[in-house]
N, C-alpha and C positions, 0 to 999 in steps of 0.2 A: 523618705525611706518606707518601703512598703513592709509591714509586718506579715507574720504568717497567718494564715487562715484555715481551720479544717474545711474540708470539702463538705458541701452540703447536698441533700438529696431529698427531692419531693416525691411523695408516693400517695397519690390521691386516687383511690381505687373506684373503679366503675366496671359494670358488668358487660359494656359495649366499647371496648377500644377501638380506635381508629388505626389506620395504617401509620406505621412509624415514620418519624421524621426527627430532626433535631435542631437545637440553637446552640449558640456559643456564648460563653462569658469570656472577658479578658480583664486581666488585672495589671497593675503597674505598667500600663501601656502595652501590654503584650497579650495578644490571643493565646489562651492555653489549652482549650478543650472544648470539643462539641459537647453540648448536653442532650442527650437522647430522651425523647419523649414519644409516647405512644400517641398521644393526643392533647389536646389544651382543655383546661378548665374555663369554660365560658358561662358567666353569670347570665340571668336571664335579661340583664339590661346590656348585654353584649360586651361588658367590660371584663377584660381578662384578670382574674385573681391568681396569686401564686401562694403556695404553702410550702416551706422549706423547713427542713430540720437536718441538724448535723448526723451524719452517719459514717462518713469516711474520712480517711486521712491520707493525703497524697504526699510522696516524697517531694521535698523542694529543691534539692541539689542547689542550694544557694552558693556555694563556692565556686560552681562551674557555669552557671546561667546568668543571664542578665536581670538580676534581681530576684526577690523570692517569688515563687509562683504558686497560686492555689488552683486546685483543679477541681472542678465542680461536675457533678452528675445532676440532672433534674429530669423527672417523670411528670408528663403532664397528661391527663385524662379529660375527656368530654363526657358529661353526663348524658345519658341517653336521651333525655328530653331536649337536650341543646343541639344534637348532632347536625341539624340544618343550619346551624351557625358555624360549623368548621369551615365552609368554604370561605368565609369572610376572614379567616385568620392570615395574616400576612407577617412577614419578616418585622416590618415596621410596628405592628401592634403587639407582637411578640417583645421586641426590643422596649417599647414603653412600658409594657407590663413589668419586665425585669427591672428597668431602672427605677420605677416607682416602687417596687418591692424592696429593692436595695435601699433606697432612700429611707424607707420607713424602718428597715432592719438596723440602719445605722443610728437612727435616733434614739433606739431603745437599746443598742448593744454598747457595752463597755469596751469591746475589742480594740486594740490599737492596730488598725490597719486601713489602708486606703485604696479606694477602686478608682482608678483613673479612665478606664474605658470598659464599656459592655458592648458585644457585638451579637447579632443573631443572624442565623442562615440556615436554610434547609439542605439537608445532606442525606446520604444513605445511612440509615441507622445501625448497619452491620459493622460500620468503622468505628463506632464509639464503643470502648471497653471499659470494663468495670476494673478498676486497679486491685479490688479485693480478691478477683478471680485470677490467679496465677496461671491458669491453664492457657499455654500459648501465648504468654504476655512475658516480655523480656526488656529488661534495662541493660543497656550495652554503653560501654565507654570507649570511644575511639582515642587511639595514641598515634602520634605522628612517628614514632620509632618502629611501630609493629603493624603489620597487616593482619587483621583478624578476620574471622569467618563465621557465618551462620546459614543455616539451610532452613527451608520449608520443612514442616513435619512430614516424616516417613521417606524424606529424600534419600536415595534416589530411586526407591521401590515404588514410591506413589503417595501422594498426599490423601487424607480422608476425604470422602466425597462430600462431607460438610466441615469447613475449617473456619474459624476465626482467629487469626493470629496478628499480634501487633509488637513491633520491635521499635522501642524508644532509643535512639542513639544520642548520646552527649559527648561533648569534648569541652576543653577549657576555652576560655575567652579568646579572642583574636585568633580562632582557629575555623576552619571549615571542615565538613565531613565529605568524603568521597566514598561511594558505594559502587563497586562493580558487580555485574552478574555475568560471570564466565559461563554460566549454564542457566538457561530460562526455558521452561517448557510448562506453560499454563494452558487449559482448555481455551480454544480460540472463541469465547463468548464474554466479551468484556462486560456484558450486562449482569452476569452472574458469576464469573470467574476472573479475578483480577488482582494485580498487585497496584496499589495506590500509595504514591510517596508524596510526603509533606515537607515543607520548610518550616516546620514547627512541631510541637509535641500534640498538636490538635488536628483532627482531620477537617481542617477548614479550607473550603474550596479556594478561598482568597489567597491562600499559601500553599496551594497544590503546586507540586513540581511535574507529575507526570501519572498518567494511569496506563499500564500495559497488560496484555494477554497474550495468547499464542506462543509460538516458539521462535527464538532468534537464533540465527545461525551465528557461528564462532566469528565469520567475517564481519557482523555487525552486532557487537554485544551491547547491552545496556549498561551505560555509566552516567550517574547523577551526582551532582555536587550541591551542597547547600550553601545559603548566603551567610550562615552563621554557624553558631556551635550546637544547633539542634536539627534532629531529623526525625521523622515518624514514618515507618513503613508498614502498610496495612496489607495482609492477605486475607481475601475473602473467596471462599469456594463454595458454590451451591450447584453441584453437578453429580451425575451417576458415572461420569468418565474419569478415572483416575490417570494423572499425568505425573511425571516425576516431580515436578515442581522447580525449586530454583536452589543454586548455590551462589552465595554473596559474599564478597570481601569488602571490607571497610577500613579506613585508617582516616587520620586526620591530616590536614595540610594547613600551611600557614594562610589565614585570611588574604593576606596581600598577594599570594600566589593565585588563589580563586579570581581576584578582582583586578589583577593586573593586566591592562590591555591599553590599546591606543599608543600614541606617540607621533613623532616627526618622522616620515619616511622620505629620504632625499636621494636614494639611489635611482639610477636611471630605470630600473625594473625590479620588482620584487612581488612578494606574497604577504599576505596577512589574513587573519582568520578571526573568528569570534573566540571568546574567552575559552580556553581548555579544549577547543575544537580537536579531534571528532567527538569528544565526549559532550554530554548536554552542557550548555552554558549555565552558570548560576543565575538564580533569581537576583533582582534588585541590583543590576551591574549598569553602569553607564561607560561607555568608551568614545574616544575621539582620536581619529587619525588624520593626520595633515600631510598630504602627500605634495611634495615640492618638486616640480619639473624645471629644468634649466629655462631661463628667460627666453621668451619667444616659442616655447614649446608648449604642448597641452598634456593633460593626463587622461589615459584611458584606464578604466576599471572593468574587469570582466569577473563576475561571480561563477565560478565553476561549480559551485554546491551552494544552494540557498534553501534552507528549510526553516522557517519560523512559523509553524502551525500552531493554533490555539483554539480550543472551543469557543464558539459564539464572538468570533472576531470577523468584522466586515474587513476584508483585504483591500478595500476601497479606501478605508479611513486608517486602518493600522493604529488603533488607540492603545495597544498594549505593547508587546514587543515588536520592534521594528529596526530597519536599517534606513537612515535619512541621508540622502545626498543631494545637494542644491536645492533644499527645501522641499523635497518630495520623500514620502515615507514609503517604505516597501516592506512587506510581510508575507506570511504564507508559504507557498512552495512554488518555485518557479524553475523551469527547465534552463532558462538561460537569461542573464541580466548583464547587459553591458552598457556603460555610461561614459561619457566624454565631458571633460571639464570645458568652462568658458575660458579659463585662462590657465596660467602655469601651477595654479595652487588649486587642490582639490580638498575638502573636508569630508570624512566619512564618519557618521555618528551611529553608534550602536546602543540601544536600550532595551534592557528586559525589566519587566515590572515584578511584582512580588510574587505572582502566580504563574505557573505552567512555563515549562522551558522545552527547548528542542536541541537538535544538533547545530543550529546555526549557520554559519556560512563559511566558505573559503574563498579567497578572491585573489587575483592577480592584477597588478598594476604595471603601467609601462608610461614613458614619455614619448612623445612623438612630435614630428614636425607637421604643423597642420598644412604646410604648402605640399608635403608628400607623405600623407598619412600611413599609405600602404603601399610601400615600393613593390611594383610589379603585380599588385593585387587589387581587388575591387575594394572600395571603402565603403562600408555600411553606414547609414546615418547614425546608428548605434555606437559606432567607433570599432566595431568588430572588422577585421580583414578576411576576406575569402578568396578563393581562387577566381579568377576572372571568368572561368568556365562556367561558374555556378550562377552568373547573373542571367536572368530571364530564362530560367530552366524549368520554371513552374513550381519550383520547391523554395519554401521561406527559409533560406539559409542564414539570412542576417538577424531573424527573430523579429524584426520589424517591418518585414515586406520591402524594405528599400532596395533590395536586390531585384525585385520584381516590377518595379514602377518604371514607366516610360519605356516599355519594352515593345518592339515590333514582333507580333506573334509569328512563329514559323508555321508552315503548312501542317505540321503534325501536332499544332497546338490550339486549344480553344481559347478566342479571344472574348475576355469578360467585359461586361458592359462598363465596369469601373476601370477598365485598362489594364487589368492583370492579364497574364497569360498562363494558362493551366493545360496540363496534358490532356490531349483529347480522351485518353482512357478514363478520366475521372468524370466525363460528361455522363449525365443521366444515371448516376449510382446512388441516388438518394441522399448525398451529402452535399451540403453548400460550401463546395471549394472555394468558389469565387468570393464568396462573403456576401454578394449581392443577390444570389441565387439564380443568376443568369445562365449557369451551366445546368440547371435542372428546369429552367422555364419552359423549355421546348419539350419537355419530357412528359408533361401531364397529358391525361386523355381528356376526351370531350366529357361535357356534363353527363351524357348517356352512356358512358363507357367505364369498364372497369379495368384498372391497371393491374396486370399480374405482377408477381414478384420479381420475374425477370425483364420487366419492363413493356411487354406487349400489352396493346389494347383491346379488350373484347367488349361486346354489348353487356350491359349490366345485367340483362337477364340469363346470363351464363351462371350468376351467383347462386350457389346452393341448390342447383337444378339436378345433382346426383350424377353429373357428368364431369370427367375430367377435361376441361376446357383449357387451362392454363397448363403449360408443360410442368410447372413446378406444383401445381395442385393448390395453389393459393386461392382459387374461386371456391373451393370445397372445404378448406381448412377451417376448423372449429365451427362448422355449421351443425345445428341440432338436428336438421333433417338428414345429414348424412351420417349419423352417429353409428348405424350399423351396416354402412356401405364400405367397400375396401376399395381404394384407389392406389396408384403408385406412391402417392405421398403419405398413405395412412401407417401408422405404427401397427405392427402386426403382433398381437400378443401370442404367448406360447400356445394358448388355448384356441388360436386361429381367430379371436375376436380383433375387430379394427378400431383403433383409436385415430379420430380426425382431429386432431390437435397438433399444432406446430410444435415439433420438438417435444414430444411427451417423455421420451426416456430420460431418466436420471434428473428429473426436475423435482424431485422429493414430494410428488403427489401420485398416489396410486391410482392410474387411470384404467388399467386394466383390472377385470375381476380377479385373476389371479396374481395381481401385482407383479406381473413379469416385466412390465415396463421400469421397474426399480430393481431389477436383479442385476447382478454383476457391476454395480455402480461404485464399488470400491477403487475408484481410479480418478484421474484428473483433479488431483489436489496436491497443493504444495504444503508439506508439513511446517516449514518455515514461514514464519510471518516476516516478509521481507519489505524492507524500504525501497521505494523506487530510485534507482541510480540517475542522478540528475547530471546533465552535462556530458553523458558519455555512452557508449553502447556495450560495454563490459558487462557480461552477465554475472549476477552475484551467485555465490556458492548456494546450491540447493533451489535456486530460482527456476529451473527447467530440469526436474528431476526424471524427466523421462527420456531425455536426450542421450544418446550413445554414440562413440566414437568408434569406427571400424577401421582398423588396421590390416592392411595385405602385406604379407610376407615381411620384408624388412623396409618397406618404403613408409612406414609410419602411417599417420592419419589419411584415409583415403576418401572415405564416405560418412555420411552419418546414417542414423537410424533412431526409431522410437522404441520404448518398451511398452508391449501391450499385454503382457502377462509375465510371470516369473521365469517362463522357458521360452517365450517367443518374442521376436523383434520384427519391426515393419521398417521396410527400406525400398529402394528403387531398383528394378530389374537391371537398368543400364550400368549399374556398378559391377554387375556379375556377367552378364550376357556380352560379351565383348570379342575382339578377334583373337583373344588370347584364351584358351580354355583353362587355364590356371586360375582365372577370375572366378570361375564357377565351382572351384573345388574348395569344399567346406572347410577343410583343414588348413587352407592358406590364410585363413582370416582369424583375427582375435578381436573380441569386442570388449569395450571399457565402458563401464556404467558408474555414474556418479561423479564424472570427470568434469572439472571446470579448466584446469590448467594441463595442458598436454605433457608438461614435465613435472608433474607432481602426482603422486600415487595415493595419497591419504584418503581414506575411504573410499577408494576407487575398486570396483570389483571386476576382475578380468575373466572372462569366460571364452572358451573355444567354440567355435561353430560346428554343431552337430550334422546340420542339413540345410541347404538352400532350396527354396522353392519358388522359382521366378514364374510369372504368369505366363502360360502357354501361348496366349495371343500376343505377347509383347513384341513390337516392331522397333527394331533399331533404327529404321528410316524415319518414322513418324513420332516415336516415343509413346505410341498409343499402348495402354495397359502397362504403364512403367510402374510395376509393382511387385515387391518380392518380400517373402517371409523367411527369417532365420531362426532355426531352432538351436537353442544352446545346449552346451554339453552337459551342464548342471544348473539347477534354478538358482535364480538371483536371490538374494534376501534383502527384502525392501527395508529401506532406511529412510531418514530424512531426506537424503539426497539421491535416493533411487526409488522411483514411483513409477506406475503404469500411467499411460494416458487414455482416456476415455476414446473409444471408436464410436462414431456417430452411426446410427441406424440408416438404412436407405433413404427413409423419409425425412431425414434431418436437413433443415434448410440453413444455409449460410448466406444471408443476403448480401446484395451488392452494397458496398459502402461499409460493411462491418469492418470494424478494426481487429486485427489478428496479430500475430507474432510468429515471426521465422527465426530459427537459431542455427548455429554451426560454427565451425572453426574457420570458415572461409569467408567471414562476413565482412572483414575490414576493405579486402581488396580482392583482386583476382589472384588468389593465392591462399596459403593456410596461416591462420592467426594461432598464436601460442593459447591465448585465452578465448574462451566460448563467448561468442558474440551474439547480440540480439537486434532485431530490428522490428520497428512498427510498420505493418502494412495494411492495405484494405482490400476486400474482395472487390474485384472489377466486374462490372456489367458483362453478361455473356456475350451480347451482340458486340459490345465495344471490343472485348477481349478478341472476338473473332476478326474484327477490322484491323486492329493494330498488329495482330499476327498473321494479317494476310490470307486469313482462312485456314490456318495450320492447326487449330484446335479441333479436338473431338469432344462428344459428350463426356468422355471420361477424364477431361482436363477442365482445370479453372485457372484464371488469372488474379494475380494479386501484385498491386503496385505499392510503391514506398510512399509513406506519409513524410519520412524524414531521411536525411541522409545524403541525397544527391548523388552524383556520378562516382563518387569514391566508396559508397555503401555497396555492399554485396548481398545477395539474397541468402546466402547460407551455403552449406554443403548438399550435394546431391544425396539423396535418400533422407535427408532429414526432415523434421516436422513442420508444418503450418498449424498452428494451434490457435483456437478462438475461445474466450472465456464467455459462458452463458450466465445468466441471470440466476440460475439455480446454485452457483458456486463452483461449477464443474468446467474443466478445460477439457475441449474436444478437439481431436485431430481433423482437420478439413482437408489437408493436402499433403502430398509428398514431394519435396523438391525434385523436378524432374529436368526441365530445360529452360533455355532462354538465351537471349543474345547478350554475351557479356554479363556484367552486374550492374543492375540498376541504371541502365542506359536510358537516356530519355525516350519515353513511349515505347520501351521494350520491357514489358512486365516481365516477372517471373511467372513461369507455367509450372503448375503443379498436378500431379495425379488427383483427381477428384475421388476422396476415399469413400463417399457415399454410393458411388456408382460401382465401386469395387468390393464393397462391404460383404455381399452375399458370397462372393469368391472366398473371401477370408474365412467366413464361417464354414463353408463347404470343406476346405482344405485342413483347417486346425480346431474347428468347433468353438471358436471364440467370438 
């Protein structure tokens, strides 16, 4: 039996403290607290010495925790003369010194206590709290019968710009603690602003549950569970930006509920999930499911959601949290995972260690006859069944490429050297679609040539010669000698200076002397910090906050649009210039911003259209200049789900092969979807685009083809945005959904109005 022990505190002063770090002590076989130190005492012989003195007393809560716990804080300083030895300090050396010091103190102490384990680890010093300081330091007790609440300081007005808060939550033995955050809005900078949650009462990285920052949407709240009757929540804020903070709810649940999982599954088909899914699974859990199919059948398992991400984990090894099936471990995040058994019995094992948890997985299983695994469908090697029309279409529908093997390429497909068939529109787009590089091997220029961004080859002496030789200006981009020269690709500052830098605007670097390249950059951001939806194409709430639904009279959703300011939307002319004059009457249209579900109005802002401006050169025969501006009757109020998209400058480059996203309510099939859809696409080489559209594209158009989805995916709605994410952290609108032959048909890419070529017209019309 461990006895009580007063906390001890070392305080060896020095005039030259080093950066803060921490170590931990553990007693009674339980790690209890990080011990913060500014530095370490290093004697001249490089042996670590400790001096401790009793100064604090920590509550023990012996009645509701696993034994009596002692909490220690220690501070270590390095004398200025020994600073060069600080680099030699390691966790092992600190641990050795602590154990040596404790053995010595036990030999001279008459206290009746037992120390069974001591641990040491480096951590963020801001998470170690002095129990004597009750400023933003709370002891909470969770109950099974009642749900209790706590909030960050200043909620919902805003937390202080520097905050150090800690909530220690306890409950009785044989219970777990569940904490749910129905509202969570922390500055999106996890280095200096975060909530860190631990499966203990000490900020010990070995017992961390998760670290979060940013803002979470209501559709994806944060909910965590402890593995036992203790939990620690730290809030650290070092920011000049105030955010509302968080609201949290907590209660106790039986430990058996948190850790109950696994079992025998004998139905012909069904579902199973990681513990407590879609909440975070608890630490230190092991589960085993045994799926039994009838004799002569086999078992197919498909994971529709799979996310077990953890810092510093090699997903090829999966040595921490994992799912194990047929001797192979799986971890990380996967868009698709389908497995097939060798017999009529399949075992699925789930393991979570004592640190870091995640949402886990959701899986479907079914028994099937191996003689006819996919009636009237194609059987992937992974066990997935897909439509026969998806075989050899150039898209990896199976996930393991088995539907693209042993194919005879059609005339509109490119035969890869490795036997795969890929759409011809993917050739020479600077992306290795074949996997062996054969689709890009014939695209390189000779050694004495320069390849322009659009794929054309020119002599190398055109580089930085002060002349615009490449149509996209890539031969002069970022040339020191071209700094004061203006070309078509140059970014023109308000003071008429030219910046010859690729995509200079809104990259958080002041390139113009008047800083005008960073003006008007309050756009292209998503307030909600969203998790990627795996295994589906439904858009999450707030994922595309610039998307607008346009309703015509009583016909419901008709076209899409994007928000470019609080009073202006961007769409396509062909939605309004039709054979029916009523389509160009502004009062016949209503706009819905912040909408995800066509049948739900929560958080949606409805606005009438005040004015429609279609491009005067729009051709309903060729769809050239297919762009329109809509003025709203009253301004939008920007919220978490309503934000403007960034418009690129005329010099902005969206290179071939760049992955972008298109959204709309028609993205499931050639019709209207209830839920907003999204699809991943990539920009297609201009010359290839011209070829596959048989010369129908103009310089005001661009092509974008699908990376996923196949023939059942649709590019989105007319007038909707094609958006691309830049390294600056901003989203830019590259195109407007204009025309195409059907939806995602093979080698029939979507054609979009090229916003960069129409950018000057937008500015002339509305000044944006």
